[in-house]
N, C-alpha and C positions, 0 to 999 in steps of 0.2 A: 979265316975271314977277318978282315980288318975291323977295327973298332968303328971306323966311319961307316963302313958298309952296314954294320948292324944298326947304327943310329939312323941311317937312311931308310932301312926297312921298317923300323919302328915308326918313323915319321910318316911313311906312306900308309902304314896300317892305321895310324891315328887319323890321317887325312881321310882315308876311305871310311873310317868309322864316323868321323864328323860329317862327311858328305852323306852317308846313309841316314844319319840322324836328321840332317836337314831335309832330305827328301821325304822321310817319313813325316816330319813336322809339317812340311808344305802340303803333303797330301791330306794330312789331318785337318789343316786349316781350310783347305779347299772344300772338303766335304762338309765341314761345319758351316762354311759360308753358303754352300749349296743348300744345305738343310734349312738355313735361315731364310734363303730366298724362296724356297718352296713353301715354307710356313707363311711368309709374307704374301705369296701368290694365293695361297688358300684363304688367308684372311681377306684379301682383295676380292677373290671370287665370292666368298660368303657375303661380303658387303654388297657387291653388285647384285647377287641373287636376292638379297633382302630388300633392296630399294623398290619402291612402288612403280617407278618408271621402267619401261621396257628399253633394253639396250641391245643394239644390233651392231656387229662389227663386220664391215664389208671390205673386201680387197679391191684396190684400184689397179688398173682401170676396168677389170672385168665385172665388178659389182657382185662377185660371189660372196655369199654369206659364210663367214668363217666362225662366228661365235655369237651366242645370244645369252641373256641371263634368264633366271627363272621367271621373272615378272613378264617377260615376253611370251614365255610358254603359257603362263596363266591367262594373260590378256587375249592371246590368239587361240587358246584352247588346243594347242599342239605340243607334241614332244620336241625336245631339243633336236633329235635326229631328223624328225620330220621337217622342222624349220630349216635346218642346215641343208636339206636336200632341195629346197624350193628355189626357183629362180627369183631374181629381184622383182620381176613384174608381178609375181604372186603376192608380194607384201604390200605394194603401194598401188594406188590407182594409176592408170596408164599415163596421165598427164604428169604425175610426180615421177614415175619411173623414167619417162623420157627425159625429164629435166635432170634427174639424178645421174642417168647414164651419160648425158651430155656433159655434165660437170666432171664426172669421173674420168672421161676420156679426153677432156679438153687439155690444151697445152699447159694450163695453169691450175688444173684440178678444181677443187671447190673454192679455194681462196678463203674469203671471210665466211664465218658460220652462217648457215641459212636456216631460218625458222619458218615452217610452213604449217598450215592447217589442212589436215587430210582426213579422209574416212578410212579406217582400217577394218578388215574383214576377218572374222573368226572362221574356224574350220567348218562350222555349220551354216555359214553365210550371214551371220549377224554383223551388222555394220555399227560402228561407233565412232564419234569424232575424236580426233587426237591432234595434239600439237607436237610436231616433230622438228628437232633441231639436228642439222647435219654439220659435222666438223671433220676436217681432214687431219690425220695424224701420221707419224712416220715411226716405224719400228724396224731397226736393223736394215736401214736403207730400203724399206718396203713401205709404200703408201697404202694407208687404210682410211676408211671413212667410218666414223662412229655416229650412229643415229640413235638419238634418245627420244622415245615416244611417250607422251603423257596423255592418259585418258582424261578428256575435258568434258565428259558428258554432263556432269553436275554443273560445271561452269557454264556450259552452253544453255542448260535448262535455266540457270539463274539469270544469264544474260537475256534469254528470251522472255523470262518473266519480268525482268526489268524493262525491256523494250515494250512489252505489253502494258505494263503499269504506266510507263511514260506516255504510251499512246492513249490509254484511257484517260490519264490526267490531262493530256493535251486536248483530247476531244471534249472532255468536261469543261475545260477552261474556255475553249474556242466556241462551244455551243452555249455557254452560260449567258443568260440574258443580262446579268449584271456586268458592268464594266470592271475589268481586272487589270491592275498595273503593278509593276514592281519598280521601286525607285531607289536611288543610292543617296549617299550623303551630300552629293552635289546638286540634288534635286532633279537629276536626269531620269527619264523613264527608260529603263533597260529592257523591259518586256511588257507587252500588253495584249489583250485579246480583241477580236473584231468588234465586240459590243461597245467598247469604250469610245471609239470615234463616233459611232452612231449616236450614243447618248449625248456626247458633247457637241454634236453638230459639226464635227470635223470632216473635211473632205476625204481623208485617208489616214491609214495607220502611221504613215511616214510623217504627215503633218502633225499628228498628235504626239508622236514620239519626239518631235523637235521642240515640244513645249518644255520649258524648265519650270518645274512646279514651285520653286522658291522665288522666281522672279517674274513669272507671267502675270501681267497687270490684273486681269480679272480675278485671279486666285489671290493675289496680294490684297486687292480691295475687299474681297469677300471674307478675309481672315483665314482662308484655307491654307495658304503657304505657311503661316506661322504655326498652325495646328499640326501640319505634316512634319515640320522640323522639330517641334516639341515632342512628338511621338518618338523620334529617334533619340533625342537627348534624354528624355525621361525613361525610355525603354519600356513604356507602358502602352497597351492598345487603347483606342478610344473610338467612340461612335459619335458622329456629329452631323448636323444638317446645315447646309450652306446654300445661299443663292448663288447663281452663276450665270453670267452673260458672256458667251464666247465671242471671239473676234469674228466668227463666221455668222453672227447675228442670231444665235439661238439663246432664248431665255429659259432657264429651268431652275428647279430646286433639287439639290442632290442630298442623299443621305450617304455618308461615308463610314465604312468600317475599316479602320487602319490598324495594322499589326506590325510591330518591329520584327525583323528577320535576323536570326542569329546563325552563325556558322559554327555548329557544334556548341562547345561551351565558351567560345570566344565572344568578343564584343559584337554589338549590333552592326550589321553590314548594310542595312537598308530597311525598306518598309514595303509592306503589301497593302494595296488599296482595293477595296470592293466598293464600287460606285453604283448606287441605285437611284434611278430617276423617279422622284416622288412628286413631280410637278402635278400630275393628274390627281394623285391621292390628296395633295394639298388643296387642289381646287375643289375636290369633292368634300373635304373636311370643311372648307369655307362655305360651301353650299349648305351643309348640314348645320353649321353654326348660324348661318344667315336664316335658315328655315326655323331653327329653334328660337332665334331672336324674334322673328316675325310672329311665331306662335305665342311667345310670351307677351309681346306688345298687343297681339290680337286679344288675348284673354283680358289684359288690362283695359283695352279699348271697349270690349264688350261690357265689362263691369261698369266702366264710366258711363257708357251709353245707357245702360239699364237704369242707373241712379239718375242720370240726367233726364231720361224720359219720364220718370216719376215727377220731377219738378216741372217739366214742360206740360205734362198732363194737367197739373194744377193751374199753370199760367194760362194755357189755352182754354181750359174748361171754365175758369172763373171769368176770363175776358169775354168768352162767348155768352156766359150767363148774364153778365152785367150789360153786354150789348143788347141782348134780347129784352131786357127789362127797362132800358132807357127809351125815352120818346124819340121818334124819328128825327126831330129837329135839334136834339141835344148836341152841343159842341163836343161833348166827351166821346161821342161815337168815333170821330176821327182819331182821337188818341188811342182808343181801344183797337181800331184797325191797325195802327202802327205797332201796338203791342202784339197783335195776332201775326202781323207780317214778320216781326222780329222772331217770334216764337216759331213761325213756319220755317224761317231760315235756319234756326237752331235745330229744328226737327230734321231738316235736310242734312245738316252736319252730323247728327247722331245716326242718320240713315247710312251715311258714308262710313262711319265708324263700325256700324253693325255689318255693313257689307265686307269691310276688311276683316273683321273678326269672324265672318261667316255665321252670323247670328240672325240675319234677316230672313223673313219668310219668302219662299220662292213659289211662284205660280207656274209650275213646270208643265209643259205640253210638248207635243211633237212639233219641232220648228225646223224650217229650212233657212239656213243662214243667207242664202241668195235673196230670199224675200226680205229678210231683215235689212240687208245692205241696200237693196233697191228702195225700200221705204225710207231709209236713212239718207240716201244720196242727195235728194233735194235740200234737206235740212243742212247737210254738211257743206254744200256749196254756198249756202247763205252764211254759214257759220264762219268759214275760214277766209272769205274774201276773194276778190277777183284776181289777185296776183298769184294765186295758187291753183294749178291745174289738178283736177280730180280724175283719176283713171280707175276703172274697175275691171278685174280679171276674174270672172265667175265661172266655176266649173258647172257645165250644164247638167252633169250627172251627179250632182252633189247629194250625198245622203242626208237624212234628217238627224237631228240631235234632240235629246230631251233637255229643254232649256226654258228659262223665263224670258219672254220676249222683251219685257221692260229692262231687265238686267243686261241683256245683250246690247240693247240700244245704249245703255249706260256705258258699256265697254267701248263701243264705237265712238260715243261722244267724247269720252276722256282721252282716248288715243288720238282722235282727230284734233282736239284742242292742243294736246302736247305737240303734235306734229306741226300745227300752225305756228305755235310759239317758237319752234326751232327753225322756222323759215321766215325770218323777218323781211328778207328781200325777195320773197317769192320762191316758188319751186313746184314740185309735183308730189301729190299725195296719191298713193296707190293702195286700193283695197282689193285683196285677192282671197278667193276661197278654193279649196281643193280637198278631195278625199286623200287620206294618207294613212300610213301605218307607222307606229313607233316600235321598232324591234328591241330585242333584249340588249343588244350592244348599246343602243342609244339610252336605254333605261338604266344600264349600269353606270353611265356617266351622269345621269340625272335621277337620283334616288327618290325623287318625289313623284315619279310617274310610273305607271304600270304599262307593260307592253300590250298592244292591241290596235284595233282599227279606230281612227280618229277623223274628225273633220277639222281642217285648218282654216283659221281666219287670220289673215296677215294684213297689217297696216304698215306701209313703208313711206318714208319721206326722204327728201334730198337736202335735209337741213344740216345744222352744225354738228350733229352727232354728240356722243358722250364719251368721256374717258372712263377708265376702269373704276375709279373711286365713285363716280356718280352712278355707274351701273350697279355697284355693290349696295348702294343705299336707295335705289330707285323705288322700291316698294315700301319703304318705311313711311308710316303716317307722319304728316307734317314736314317731311323733307321736300324742299323745293329749291330750284336754282333761280327762280324768278325773284324780282325785286320785292321788297316788303310791301304787303298790301295788294299784290297782284295774283296771289294764289294761296290756297289753304294747304297745299301739299298733300291732299287726300285723294287726288285723282287717280294716280297709279296704284295706291294702296287699295282703293276701291276696286279697280280692275283685278288686282291680285286676289282679293277676297272673293269676288264673284266667280272668277275662274276656278278657284279651289273648291268653292261650294258646289260648283257644277262637276266636280271630280275631274277637272281638266288640268292642263299644264300650260305654262307661259314661258316663252323663250325670247331673249333679247339679244340682238346683234347690232353693235354700233361702234363706230370709230370716229374720232374727232375729225370734222371736216368732210366726212363721207356718208353722213346720214344715218338713219336708224331703221331697223326692221323689227317689229314686234309680232311674234306669231303666237296665236292662241289655239290650243288643241282641245277640242271637246269630244268626248266619247260618242261614237256613232250609236244611233238608237238601236237597242236590242229588243226584238219582239214587236208587237203591234204598237202604234202610236197611243199615247195617253188619251183617254176619253174624258173630256171635261163637260160632256152634255148633261151629266147627272147633277151638276151643281144647281142649287135652287136659285132662281132669279131674285135679285134684290127687291125688297118690298119698300114702298114709300114709308117715311117716318110716320108713326102713329102714336097717339096718346095711349098709355096703358093703364091697367088697374091691378095687375098682378103683384104678388108679394115676392120680393127679391132679397136673398141673403147676400150681402156684400162682405167678402173676406179679403182684407188688404192690410198688411202690416205697416204700410206708410200712412200715417194719420192724415196728411194733407190730401192724398189721393182718395182715401176712404171717405173723408168728409165731403170732398167734391162729388164723388160718385153718388153718395146718398142724397145730397142736395139736388143734383141733376136729375136723379130718379124721381124725387118728389115733384120737381117742376114738370116732368114728363107724365105725371099721373100715377106713378108706381108707389108701392108701399115698401120702403127699404128697411132691412134689418142689418145691423152692423156687427162685425166680428173682427178683432184685431189679430187673431191667431187661430190655427186649426182647432185647438182645444176649446176655445170660446165658441167656434162655429158648431162643434159637436154638442156643446151645452145648449145652444140656441135651438138646434134641430130637435133635441129631446124635450125641451121645456115649452117651446112655442106651441100653442094649442091650435092655431089656424093652419091653413095650407101654405106651403112654401113652393112657389111655382118654378123658381130658377135660382141656381147658385152662380153668382158673379164673383169669380175668384182669381186672384193673382196666381201665376204659375209658380213663382219663386216665393216660398214662405218658410218661416222658421218651423222646426219640428218635422214637417213633411211637405212634399210638393203638392201643387193644386190637383194633379191627376189622382194621386193617392187619397187626397182628402175627399174628392168626389166619389171615388170607389167606396170609401168608408161610409159617407153620408147617404149614399144611394141605398144602403141596406136599411137605413132608418126612414128615408123618404124616397121610396122607389119611383114615384112619379115626378120627382124634381129633375128639371133639365139643368144644363150647365153651359156657361159661357166663360172661356178662359181669357184672361187679360195678361199681357206681359210686354216688357220693353225689348225682349229678345227671345229667340226660340230655344227650346231645350229638347233633348232626345225623347222625353216621355210624352210629347205631343206631336213631334215631327220626326221624319226620317230623312237625314241629309238635307235638312232645311225645307222639306216639303211636308205640308200639313197632312196628317193622317185623315183618311176619309171618315166623315161623320163627326169630326171634331170642330166645334165652333170656337173661333179665335178672334179677338179684337186686339190690335196692336196699339201700344202706347207710343206717343201721346194721342188722345182721341178728343173729339169735340162732342158737344151735346147732340149734334146732328148725326155723326157717325155712330154714337152710342144708341140713339133712338132707332136708327136704321137697322143696326145689328140685332137689337132686342126684338124688333118687329119680325126679322127673319127667323129668329130662334123660337120665339113664343108663338109665332103664327104657323109653325109647322104642324101638320096633322090637323 
């Protein structure tokens, strides 16, 4: 064999050896790669099995399920083999199955991923909501659909809770009687509830929403716009009260609770407004303030009248004494008459003050207001003139009221005079009576009156009317719209006091140029009418001889009373205080027939003094004297039965008459 042949054989052997080594290396590399791929698939399978979402692999276009992960088995409570044996209709509701099969068998497959909300069913029939996404994939030229299902039960529960919460909040906002609005930095109302337009007098929510809170003139003028803007700038809530007149003609007073609104921790994005209509409460507050003011003025007026009556008692008493002692032809008599007339006018003035302060004595009896109006009608026609027509509308079935006829006439007189003065060019005066009831709703708006059955006495005129300011001061003493010297300003305050002392109520309605209606409500009579037949008839004045103890802390009145008693034939004893009166009763050796005492005294009142002295002098009678009434001798201005009372100021004649009545008893 040649040398070349041997070399060729060696080369072929080497070649075969190299080729064998390469084949073995390639096989080894292949198996290593395969092993690596298998490991990767196992890791991927483990990853899919550990995910909380259910994963389904379906072959297109048949829809046959070829693989699932462990989460699918857990969610549907089935084994992998069981799931792979199910048709696609068993996994999804019919509507979804039909849609899915249509997509799988269509010419373009599923195309873009599809996300649907479905109800999935477990092996035992339990249904739960799921969100499923369908996506088409291709492996080795074969189309598949991957479905990923996520259990959204908790999310659905949270969404339902959120919807319920939003519904409750919306219901609360829409049913809230307060106006609610949200506004932004531009002053625009971005949301509001139905109560806000109603409070503001707006015709609709749209009209209210069109308002710019920062530029709307009524809000700018009332200072509201500036306050709302400052709330956003300062980032602080505030509460404020503002007057408001809408362009739709409604006047009101609002209380606003304004709070800035933040978006998380970011800056303020707007404000929330709670609007409360406090117009009615403001009106009631004003009524209470007015009532308190009138009560204070009444107490002052009563005190002034009391002191003034002491002075008038001395003036009238001494004038009367001097007049009786002068000869009939004396020129001084005319001057004394003028003094008495002036004192009489002053007495009338104090009477009006006492009426306003509810301190005058009432002679209460069962009274029908129709009778009072009928008796007053002729007088009022003469009083108001021929250019004013008088009309009466009297309820024929009118109930009686417990009232003082003289004071009712005073009410009618003052109201008629006021009506006449408001109709300088003539008009109509109407007097009306009716049975009525004031219910709890009315009384809530008028805190000075109790609900119940009333008799109404209304006086209406067609005169000039009154504005609000005049009405607010109508019952103040000495307030008048008349020219100086044409009125005292006590007419309406007298009416007010008389009505209140009768436990009644007075209401005024008036508008400038449209006249005035004043309604007086007096309680209907409860029980049988008051019986006045037991009152003893007045006896003519007589000269006396009895001993009378005079207790009066005002020296002028005490001296006058003692001098008058001496002129009338009595023997007076004088005491300036209760302690002095007790001393006199204990030390005086003779009989004391009567105690003449002021009601208001230092140390104790007249009633208590008599109770004490009657233990020392049990046969001693009593006559109380006062410039105004007090609760220890009267009840609601009505004298208690069996109580003898003489009002200041008094004359010698009235004193003599009263003493005759008291001492002549029995």
